[in-house]
N, CA, C and O of each residue as an XYZ file, in Angstrom:
728
protein
N      -2.205    116.008   -296.966
C      -2.266    115.572   -295.388
C      -2.898    114.286   -295.416
O      -4.046    114.146   -295.839
N      -2.349    113.546   -295.078
C      -2.647    112.056   -294.756
C      -3.356    111.794   -293.493
O      -3.042    112.152   -292.358
N      -4.244    111.190   -293.844
C      -5.147    110.329   -292.180
C      -4.254    109.776   -291.615
O      -3.252    109.275   -292.126
N      -4.626    109.836   -290.218
C      -3.553    109.575   -289.198
C      -3.679    107.984   -288.869
O      -4.819    107.557   -288.685
N      -2.907    107.347   -288.810
C      -2.882    105.686   -288.855
C      -3.568    105.021   -287.765
O      -3.064    105.547   -286.773
N      -4.356    104.239   -287.394
C      -5.284    104.079   -286.612
C      -4.551    103.648   -285.390
O      -3.573    102.979   -285.722
N      -4.639    103.756   -284.337
C      -3.565    103.413   -282.784
C      -3.641    101.974   -282.997
O      -4.604    101.327   -283.408
N      -2.527    101.585   -282.669
C      -2.416     99.875   -282.489
C      -2.417     99.198   -281.071
O      -1.728     99.599   -280.132
N      -3.218     98.190   -281.030
C      -3.557     97.705   -279.736
C      -2.345     97.426   -278.910
O      -1.665     96.546   -279.437
N      -1.893     97.836   -277.897
C      -1.005     97.345   -277.001
C      -0.903     96.208   -276.850
O      -1.996     95.642   -276.884
N       0.185     95.375   -276.643
C       0.279     94.108   -276.783
C       0.863     93.819   -275.000
O       1.684     94.535   -274.426
N       0.340     92.887   -274.546
C       0.492     92.570   -272.958
C       1.926     92.457   -272.712
O       2.380     91.496   -273.332
N       2.722     93.024   -272.102
C       4.107     92.500   -272.091
C       4.324     92.247   -270.452
O       4.763     93.257   -269.902
N       4.125     91.205   -269.631
C       4.416     90.718   -268.765
C       5.884     91.378   -268.039
O       5.753     91.772   -266.880
N       7.260     91.507   -268.678
C       8.017     91.576   -268.397
C       8.515     93.176   -268.262
O       9.468     93.625   -267.626
N       7.341     94.001   -269.246
C       7.567     95.414   -269.166
C       6.980     95.898   -267.388
O       7.413     96.955   -266.929
N       6.091     95.104   -266.605
C       5.263     95.316   -266.026
C       6.124     94.965   -264.994
O       6.548     95.772   -264.167
N       6.352     93.960   -265.018
C       7.595     93.102   -263.894
C       8.756     94.237   -263.428
O       8.911     94.451   -262.225
N       9.489     94.888   -264.341
C      10.448     95.861   -264.629
C       9.651     96.962   -264.127
O       9.883     96.940   -262.918
N       9.000     97.732   -264.313
C       8.172     98.816   -263.653
C       7.811     98.462   -262.070
O       8.025     99.272   -261.167
N       7.406     97.534   -261.916
C       6.906     96.934   -260.460
C       7.770     97.244   -259.258
O       7.601     97.769   -258.158
N       9.287     96.414   -260.280
C      10.319     96.218   -259.438
C      10.998     97.424   -259.187
O      11.413     97.703   -258.063
N      11.186     98.416   -260.512
C      11.497    100.173   -260.191
C      10.811    100.412   -259.249
O      11.430    100.724   -258.232
N       9.257    100.373   -259.161
C       8.738    101.386   -258.249
C       8.860    100.944   -256.717
O       8.911    101.778   -255.813
N       8.914     99.207   -256.445
C       9.557     98.735   -255.113
C      10.664     99.579   -254.756
O      10.732    100.219   -253.706
N      11.737     99.552   -255.887
C      13.197    100.176   -255.354
C      13.323    101.500   -254.941
O      13.946    101.974   -253.992
N      12.529    102.106   -255.931
C      12.127    103.496   -255.459
C      11.522    103.810   -253.913
O      11.969    104.444   -252.957
N      10.451    103.151   -254.119
C       9.556    103.217   -252.463
C      10.469    102.815   -251.237
O      10.367    103.340   -250.128
N      11.482    101.704   -251.604
C      12.240    101.023   -250.527
C      13.578    102.200   -250.204
O      14.338    102.198   -249.236
N      13.550    103.017   -251.197
C      14.661    104.467   -251.041
C      14.023    105.126   -250.265
O      14.300    105.008   -249.072
N      13.042    105.965   -250.644
C      12.174    106.635   -249.812
C      12.007    106.203   -248.537
O      11.986    107.138   -247.736
N      11.866    104.994   -248.001
C      11.813    105.060   -246.568
C      12.724    104.591   -246.012
O      12.727    104.714   -244.788
N      13.896    103.847   -246.684
C      15.007    104.287   -245.979
C      15.713    105.775   -245.749
O      16.454    106.092   -244.819
N      15.282    106.575   -246.836
C      15.830    107.786   -246.585
C      15.131    108.387   -245.756
O      15.657    109.408   -245.314
N      13.791    108.057   -245.242
C      13.226    108.495   -244.219
C      13.494    108.382   -242.830
O      13.269    109.164   -241.906
N      14.157    106.961   -242.868
C      14.295    106.665   -241.425
C      15.543    106.852   -240.853
O      15.849    106.709   -239.669
N      16.797    107.449   -242.530
C      17.900    107.972   -241.672
C      17.644    109.338   -241.428
O      18.510    109.981   -240.834
N      16.673    109.850   -241.762
C      16.616    111.504   -241.458
C      16.088    111.180   -239.905
O      16.692    111.808   -239.036
N      14.875    110.139   -239.384
C      14.953    110.311   -238.186
C      15.635    110.237   -237.245
O      15.370    110.791   -236.179
N      16.538    109.612   -237.436
C      17.617    109.418   -236.493
C      18.715    110.374   -236.217
O      19.412    110.291   -235.205
N      18.872    111.354   -237.198
C      19.384    112.760   -236.972
C      20.732    112.398   -237.065
O      21.166    111.263   -236.871
N      21.667    113.815   -237.496
C      22.965    113.638   -237.705
C      23.909    113.031   -236.649
O      23.635    112.745   -235.483
N      24.984    112.907   -237.252
C      25.943    112.077   -236.344
C      26.777    112.849   -235.447
O      27.089    113.879   -236.046
N      27.253    112.828   -234.352
C      28.200    113.272   -233.840
C      29.548    112.482   -233.661
O      29.889    111.416   -233.149
N      30.238    113.676   -234.430
C      31.721    113.090   -234.683
C      32.746    113.744   -233.921
O      32.494    114.934   -233.729
N      33.660    113.398   -233.502
C      34.547    113.729   -232.758
C      35.830    114.136   -233.315
O      36.225    113.321   -234.149
N      36.553    115.049   -233.147
C      37.907    115.531   -234.104
C      38.876    115.793   -233.362
O      38.544    116.018   -232.198
N      40.014    115.856   -233.593
C      41.308    116.168   -232.625
C      41.583    117.638   -233.220
O      41.676    117.915   -234.416
N      41.674    118.382   -232.303
C      42.036    119.594   -232.884
C      43.438    119.801   -233.549
O      44.406    119.187   -233.101
N      43.576    120.734   -234.708
C      45.085    120.880   -235.450
C      46.162    120.788   -234.260
O      47.019    119.905   -234.291
N      46.082    121.957   -232.945
C      46.642    122.102   -232.663
C      47.546    120.820   -231.954
O      48.758    120.611   -231.988
N      46.306    119.966   -231.222
C      47.044    118.730   -230.393
C      47.720    117.618   -231.261
O      48.750    117.001   -230.994
N      46.518    117.439   -232.904
C      47.480    116.907   -233.609
C      49.026    116.801   -233.830
O      49.832    115.873   -233.894
N      49.094    118.454   -233.934
C      50.613    118.778   -234.246
C      51.313    118.271   -233.435
O      52.318    117.632   -233.744
N      50.808    118.508   -231.907
C      51.599    118.409   -230.622
C      51.404    116.826   -230.520
O      52.009    116.427   -229.525
N      50.884    115.973   -231.080
C      51.014    114.670   -230.744
C      52.404    114.397   -231.619
O      53.426    114.214   -230.958
N      52.501    114.360   -233.131
C      53.213    114.143   -233.954
C      54.795    114.692   -233.116
O      55.656    113.949   -232.645
N      54.791    115.970   -233.137
C      55.726    116.392   -232.224
C      56.700    115.338   -230.805
O      57.896    115.206   -230.547
N      55.984    115.028   -230.462
C      55.905    114.421   -229.451
C      56.549    112.667   -229.841
O      57.501    112.058   -229.354
N      55.889    112.403   -230.547
C      56.479    111.221   -230.975
C      58.046    111.366   -231.624
O      58.973    110.804   -231.040
N      58.180    111.796   -232.304
C      59.216    112.216   -233.144
C      60.457    112.411   -231.927
O      61.541    111.830   -231.975
N      60.005    113.417   -230.779
C      61.163    113.775   -230.115
C      60.826    112.504   -229.079
O      61.869    112.383   -228.435
N      60.069    111.702   -228.703
C      60.342    110.124   -228.010
C      61.564    109.991   -228.903
O      62.684    110.088   -228.403
N      61.470    109.867   -229.638
C      62.130    108.550   -230.691
C      63.308    109.226   -230.712
O      64.120    108.346   -230.428
N      64.031    110.437   -230.902
C      64.971    111.411   -231.135
C      66.021    111.185   -229.773
O      67.216    110.906   -229.867
N      65.267    111.378   -228.507
C      65.645    110.713   -227.251
C      66.174    109.394   -227.360
O      67.170    109.200   -226.663
N      65.858    108.635   -227.907
C      66.385    107.253   -227.973
C      67.238    107.426   -229.012
O      67.352    106.282   -229.450
N      67.875    108.101   -229.649
C      68.702    108.195   -231.230
C      67.897    107.664   -232.217
O      68.447    106.837   -232.944
N      66.848    107.898   -232.415
C      66.003    107.153   -233.733
C      65.969    108.367   -234.331
O      66.027    109.389   -233.647
N      65.867    108.407   -235.752
C      65.125    109.621   -236.495
C      64.157    109.010   -237.127
O      64.302    107.982   -237.789
N      62.778    109.809   -236.898
C      61.609    109.644   -237.055
C      60.403    110.225   -237.888
O      60.379    111.453   -237.969
N      59.781    109.790   -238.278
C      58.509    110.518   -238.760
C      57.338    110.131   -238.130
O      57.247    108.934   -237.859
N      56.346    110.921   -237.811
C      54.838    110.545   -236.947
C      53.776    111.286   -238.230
O      53.967    112.108   -239.126
N      52.868    110.671   -237.855
C      51.559    110.895   -239.302
C      50.537    110.638   -238.260
O      50.474    109.626   -237.562
N      49.568    111.889   -238.223
C      48.489    111.559   -237.334
C      47.121    111.573   -238.444
O      46.983    112.410   -239.336
N      46.353    110.662   -238.209
C      45.364    110.637   -239.066
C      43.510    111.137   -238.635
O      43.328    110.848   -237.453
N      42.410    111.670   -239.174
C      41.590    111.536   -238.459
C      40.799    110.248   -238.250
O      41.402    109.237   -238.610
N      39.570    110.064   -237.742
C      38.846    108.646   -237.581
C      38.722    108.147   -239.553
O      38.605    107.040   -240.079
N      38.795    109.200   -240.008
C      38.501    108.539   -241.886
C      39.549    108.227   -242.453
O      39.572    107.566   -243.491
N      40.684    108.707   -241.782
C      42.016    107.965   -242.043
C      42.141    109.102   -243.041
O      41.953    108.704   -244.190
N      42.376    110.269   -242.954
C      42.604    111.424   -243.400
C      44.174    112.218   -242.741
O      44.373    112.187   -241.527
N      44.930    112.719   -243.447
C      45.888    112.850   -242.859
C      45.827    114.151   -242.030
O      45.312    115.039   -242.709
N      46.039    114.404   -241.280
C      45.680    115.885   -240.245
C      47.102    116.282   -239.815
O      47.107    117.513   -239.806
N      47.941    115.959   -239.564
C      49.439    116.507   -239.118
C      50.393    115.374   -238.968
O      50.286    114.278   -238.419
N      51.644    116.130   -239.807
C      52.629    115.152   -240.394
C      53.709    115.831   -239.586
O      53.497    116.932   -239.079
N      54.780    115.245   -239.463
C      56.609    116.210   -239.028
C      57.085    114.637   -239.006
O      56.892    113.631   -238.322
N      57.992    115.127   -240.433
C      59.193    114.323   -240.657
C      60.403    114.949   -239.978
O      60.708    116.141   -239.934
N      61.206    113.599   -239.310
C      62.328    114.341   -238.286
C      63.472    114.788   -238.937
O      63.464    114.212   -240.025
N      64.434    115.491   -238.861
C      65.813    115.417   -239.107
C      66.303    114.424   -239.597
O      66.510    113.655   -238.658
N      66.675    113.889   -240.694
C      67.383    112.802   -241.204
C      66.736    111.619   -241.455
O      67.350    110.564   -241.617
N      65.237    111.738   -241.511
C      64.436    110.683   -241.488
C      64.513    110.533   -242.782
O      65.174    111.396   -243.360
N      63.731    109.157   -243.846
C      64.154    108.875   -244.802
C      62.684    109.350   -245.489
O      61.760    109.683   -244.747
N      62.541    109.357   -246.871
C      61.616    109.651   -247.608
C      60.705    109.059   -247.420
O      59.636    109.646   -247.255
N      60.800    107.417   -247.367
C      60.343    106.247   -247.295
C      59.066    106.396   -246.187
O      57.894    106.044   -246.323
N      59.743    107.057   -245.033
C      58.881    107.111   -243.520
C      57.641    108.044   -243.735
O      56.614    107.889   -243.075
N      57.762    108.894   -244.567
C      55.969    109.826   -244.752
C      55.311    108.666   -244.841
O      54.558    108.283   -243.944
N      55.551    107.942   -246.023
C      54.484    106.877   -246.506
C      54.109    105.912   -245.375
O      52.944    105.873   -244.979
N      54.987    105.192   -244.885
C      55.008    103.970   -244.021
C      54.545    104.454   -242.362
O      54.064    103.617   -241.597
N      54.772    105.963   -241.921
C      54.242    106.217   -240.826
C      52.269    106.309   -241.340
O      51.450    105.726   -240.630
N      51.862    107.019   -242.473
C      50.800    107.393   -243.183
C      50.203    105.738   -243.047
O      49.110    105.639   -242.489
N      50.706    104.754   -243.413
C      50.280    103.589   -243.551
C      49.796    103.118   -242.059
O      48.668    102.875   -241.628
N      50.875    103.087   -241.540
C      50.549    102.635   -240.137
C      49.115    103.568   -239.041
O      48.466    103.130   -238.091
N      49.085    104.644   -239.574
C      48.143    105.394   -238.291
C      46.976    104.705   -239.337
O      46.079    103.965   -238.932
N      47.176    105.108   -240.794
C      45.940    104.364   -241.592
C      45.272    103.098   -241.205
O      44.049    103.052   -241.338
N      45.831    102.186   -240.798
C      45.702    100.658   -240.703
C      45.103    100.599   -239.359
O      43.941    100.225   -239.206
N      46.132    101.087   -238.027
C      45.261    101.299   -237.166
C      43.662    101.566   -236.898
O      42.803    100.978   -236.241
N      43.679    102.659   -237.670
C      42.138    103.618   -237.830
C      41.228    102.618   -238.476
O      40.108    102.368   -238.030
N      41.854    101.931   -239.772
C      40.690    100.913   -240.339
C      40.522     99.854   -239.791
O      39.629     99.143   -240.252
N      41.438     99.270   -238.419
C      41.053     98.200   -238.031
C      40.674     98.376   -236.263
O      40.318     97.596   -235.379
N      40.960     99.766   -236.337
C      40.371    100.090   -234.656
C      41.522     99.386   -233.756
O      41.088     99.018   -232.664
N      42.680     99.162   -233.943
C      43.265     98.616   -233.350
C      45.025     98.670   -233.458
O      45.463     98.776   -234.603
N      45.863     98.614   -232.520
C      47.038     98.892   -232.608
C      47.660     97.770   -233.800
O      47.354     96.579   -233.857
N      48.534     98.436   -234.645
C      49.054     97.458   -235.762
C      49.603     96.079   -235.435
O      49.711     95.049   -236.101
N      49.966     96.460   -233.979
C      50.757     94.971   -233.591
C      49.915     93.923   -233.201
O      50.303     92.781   -232.955
N      48.344     94.463   -233.128
C      47.554     93.144   -232.431
C      46.794     93.355   -233.866
O      45.608     93.069   -233.698
N      47.009     93.692   -235.011
C      46.539     93.387   -236.234
C      47.559     92.245   -236.739
O      47.005     91.234   -237.170
N      49.032     92.258   -236.752
C      49.840     91.785   -237.127
C      49.488     90.100   -236.477
O      49.324     89.062   -237.117
N      49.461     90.295   -235.198
C      48.892     89.071   -234.091
C      47.915     88.344   -234.786
O      47.890     87.113   -234.797
N      47.129     89.045   -235.353
C      45.465     88.296   -235.538
C      45.569     87.820   -237.211
O      44.719     87.064   -237.680
N      46.864     88.426   -238.155
C      46.769     88.197   -239.566
C      47.582     86.546   -239.208
O      47.497     85.568   -239.951
N      48.234     86.589   -238.082
C      49.096     85.375   -238.457
C      47.864     83.877   -238.382
O      47.853     82.916   -239.151
N      47.023     84.108   -237.311
C      45.964     82.920   -237.450
C      44.558     83.103   -238.759
O      43.606     82.358   -238.991
N      44.935     84.286   -239.336
C      43.670     84.543   -240.115
C      44.489     85.172   -241.943
O      44.588     86.354   -242.272
N      44.832     84.249   -242.592
C      45.366     84.428   -243.879
C      44.540     85.145   -244.693
O      45.202     85.336   -245.713
N      43.133     85.806   -244.857
C      42.407     86.825   -245.335
C      42.721     87.856   -244.906
O      42.901     88.702   -245.783
N      42.935     88.312   -243.514
C      43.576     89.588   -242.929
C      44.734     89.822   -243.901
O      44.891     90.879   -244.511
N      45.586     88.685   -244.004
C      47.080     89.404   -244.621
C      46.813     89.579   -246.243
O      47.276     90.523   -246.884
N      45.887     88.387   -246.887
C      45.280     88.856   -248.299
C      44.803     90.008   -248.295
O      45.135     90.755   -249.216
N      43.943     90.461   -247.323
C      43.237     91.666   -247.574
C      44.020     92.865   -247.246
O      43.620     93.874   -247.827
N      45.194     93.047   -246.341
C      46.296     94.020   -246.365
C      47.306     94.208   -247.315
O      48.075     95.169   -247.326
N      47.295     93.069   -248.296
C      48.400     92.914   -249.318
C      47.322     93.729   -250.402
O      47.833     94.202   -251.417
N      46.028     93.872   -250.218
C      45.407     94.251   -251.667
C      44.598     95.258   -251.811
O      43.999     95.662   -252.807
N      44.631     95.702   -250.535
C      43.719     96.993   -250.237
C      44.864     98.288   -250.302
O      45.840     98.077   -249.582
N      44.889     99.524   -251.015
C      45.555    100.641   -250.686
C      45.754    101.164   -249.139
O      44.835    101.344   -248.340
N      47.035    101.350   -248.913
C      47.319    102.127   -247.646
C      47.359    101.405   -246.137
O      47.524    101.960   -245.051
N      47.154     99.984   -246.425
C      47.239     99.283   -245.418
C      48.590     98.587   -245.442
O      49.293     98.328   -246.418
N      48.819     98.317   -244.021
C      50.349     97.770   -243.744
C      50.533     97.049   -242.764
O      50.085     97.679   -241.807
N      50.972     95.989   -242.389
C      51.157     95.199   -241.316
C      52.968     95.041   -240.740
O      53.881     94.237   -240.928
N      52.757     96.420   -239.907
C      53.909     96.716   -239.215
C      53.623     97.353   -237.809
O      52.740     98.195   -237.639
N      54.350     96.934   -236.927
C      54.282     97.692   -235.739
C      54.640     99.521   -236.039
O      55.398     99.963   -236.902
N      53.886    100.266   -235.102
C      54.359    101.432   -234.664
C      53.007    101.917   -235.448
O      53.385    102.539   -236.442
N      51.518    101.873   -235.386
C      50.440    102.492   -235.705
C      49.527    102.289   -234.306
O      49.323    101.223   -233.725
N      49.073    103.531   -233.964
C      48.331    102.824   -232.812
C      46.854    104.033   -232.885
O      46.979    105.221   -233.185
N      45.627    103.401   -232.557
C      44.574    104.140   -232.414
C      44.466    105.370   -231.346
O      45.121    105.352   -230.303
N      43.740    106.253   -231.630
C      43.409    107.317   -230.479
C      41.860    107.034   -230.371
O      41.039    106.884   -231.276
N      41.668    106.998   -228.729
C      40.468    106.883   -228.462
C      39.985    107.873   -227.690
O      40.678    108.499   -226.888
N      38.623    108.089   -227.916
C      38.204    108.869   -226.406
C      36.881    107.895   -226.439
O      36.007    107.575   -227.245
N      37.217    107.645   -225.225
C      36.568    106.502   -224.660
C      36.756    105.256   -225.538
O      37.894    104.883   -225.822
N      35.485    104.494   -226.048
C      35.666    103.594   -227.057
C      35.685    103.909   -228.834
O      35.797    103.084   -229.742
N      35.559    105.137   -228.900
C      35.394    105.598   -230.195
C      36.989    106.260   -230.434
O      37.768    106.918   -229.744
N      36.991    105.505   -232.257
C      38.394    105.912   -232.859
C      38.129    107.143   -233.153
O      37.391    107.346   -234.117
N      38.685    108.313   -232.369
C      38.638    109.827   -233.053
C      40.032    109.701   -233.905
O      40.263    110.870   -234.212
N      41.062    108.904   -234.437
C      42.155    109.230   -235.391
C      43.119    107.912   -234.895
O      42.874    106.979   -234.130
N      44.455    108.309   -235.773
C      45.550    107.276   -235.856
C      46.644    107.883   -235.570
O      46.797    109.029   -235.992
N      47.557    107.319   -234.868
C      49.160    107.971   -235.178
C      50.125    106.894   -235.589
O      50.018    105.764   -235.111
N      50.894    107.145   -236.300
C      51.793    106.176   -236.782
C      53.284    106.683   -237.343
O      53.582    107.288   -238.373
N      54.111    106.173   -236.213
C      55.482    106.573   -236.392
C      56.383    104.970   -237.042
O      56.171    103.770   -236.873
N      57.323    105.685   -237.746
C      58.127    105.089   -238.796
C      59.563    105.783   -238.770
O      59.701    107.001   -238.885
N      60.708    104.810   -238.594
C      62.152    105.307   -238.724
C      63.128    104.782   -237.779
O      64.298    104.617   -238.123
N      62.613    104.446   -236.330
C      63.248    103.437   -235.380
C      63.321    102.145   -236.365
O      62.533    101.746   -237.223
N      64.692    101.598   -235.864
C      65.049    100.047   -236.225
C      63.771     98.731   -235.965
O      64.187     97.619   -235.639
N      62.632     98.894   -236.091
C      61.893     98.070   -235.359
C      60.655     98.659   -234.998
O      60.530     99.709   -234.367
N      59.615     97.831   -235.490
C      58.034     98.183   -234.812
C      57.836     98.353   -233.411
O      57.169     99.251   -232.899
N      58.402     97.514   -232.861
C      58.030     97.873   -231.637
C      58.624     99.023   -231.096
O      58.014     99.614   -230.205
N      60.009     99.556   -231.590
C      60.165    100.973   -231.068
C      59.072    102.042   -232.034
O      59.080    103.161   -231.519
N      58.478    102.004   -232.839
C      58.209    103.116   -233.591
C      57.002    102.997   -232.940
O      56.251    103.969   -233.026
N      56.507    101.704   -232.088
C      54.830    101.761   -231.164
C      55.222    102.363   -230.276
O      54.303    103.053   -229.835
N      56.375    102.535   -229.582
C      56.716    103.479   -228.435
C      56.250    104.724   -228.528
O      55.483    105.409   -227.850
N      56.989    104.911   -229.697
C      57.200    106.479   -230.127
C      56.103    107.236   -230.290
O      55.995    108.426   -229.995
N      54.737    106.055   -231.087
C      53.349    106.835   -231.652
C      52.806    106.751   -229.939
O      52.241    107.804   -229.647
N      52.849    105.817   -228.841
C      51.972    105.775   -228.045
C      52.879    107.073   -227.138
O      52.064    107.737   -226.497
N      53.881    107.421   -227.000
C      54.530    108.766   -226.486
C      53.597    109.808   -226.947
O      52.958    110.472   -226.131
N      53.479    109.998   -228.333
C      52.911    110.994   -229.055
C      51.430    111.120   -228.320
O      51.064    112.259   -228.030
N      50.778    110.281   -228.085
C      49.152    109.863   -228.043
C      49.330    110.251   -226.557
O      48.350    110.863   -226.132
N      50.293    110.064   -225.671
C      50.330    110.340   -224.070
C      50.392    111.708   -223.846
O      50.085    112.105   -222.722
N      50.878    112.861   -225.070
C      51.023    113.641   -224.828
C      50.079    114.610   -224.983
O      50.256    115.735   -224.515
N      49.108    114.310   -225.577
C      47.767    114.891   -225.752
C      46.728    114.497   -225.146
O      45.711    115.187   -225.216
N      46.745    112.884   -224.158
C      45.715    112.025   -223.760
C      44.978    112.987   -222.634
O      43.778    112.712   -222.624
N      45.184    113.643   -222.035
C      44.527    114.396   -220.423
C      43.449    115.510   -221.605
O      42.269    115.564   -221.257
N      43.804    116.294   -222.837
C      43.167    116.961   -223.205
C      42.109    116.795   -224.653
O      41.685    117.615   -225.469
N      41.945    115.309   -224.486
C      41.212    114.121   -225.226
C      39.673    114.279   -224.917
O      39.098    113.223   -225.178
N      39.039    115.003   -224.567
C      37.657    115.209   -224.096
C      36.570    115.198   -224.605
O      35.568    115.415   -223.924
C-alpha cells in the first residue's frame, strides 16, 4: 500500500470563479423570472369551437360557389394550427396549401393579407421576411378572426381568380359565425 500523495494547493483561478459567478447569476435570474411569471397567473386563451370553425369554412366555400368559383377554405386557431379545412368540389390541390398560408399569414401579422401586401410595398424587409419564413404568403384571401381586439384565429380562401375574390369569400365565412363569437 502506497502512502497518499500530499494534497496540492489549489491555484487561484479567476476565470473559473467568474464563470461560476456568471452561472450563479443566470440561475438566480431564471428563478426570479419564473417566480414573476407564476405571479401573473395563467393566460386566458379564447378558441373557436370546432362546430363554428367547420361552419365558417363551409360558408366561405359556399359564397364562392354562388359566384361560380371553386374554392378551398382553411381556418386556423390563434397559433396558426389548422382547425377546419374544406376543399370545394373541383378545387385544385394547390388551394389547400394556399388557403392555409393565407390564414396563417393573417394570424401571424394580425391583419388581412391585403393590408399586409400594402405594407410590404413600402417595407422591403417585410417582403424578404415573407419569402424566407415558412407558411407566409403575400396574397389576398387571408382574414384574421377577432374577438374584440384579440385575434382568435384566421381564415384563408383560395381558388377564385383573384385575391380580392378570395378575400370576399373568407369574409363571408367569418360573417356566418360572427354573432356567435363571444
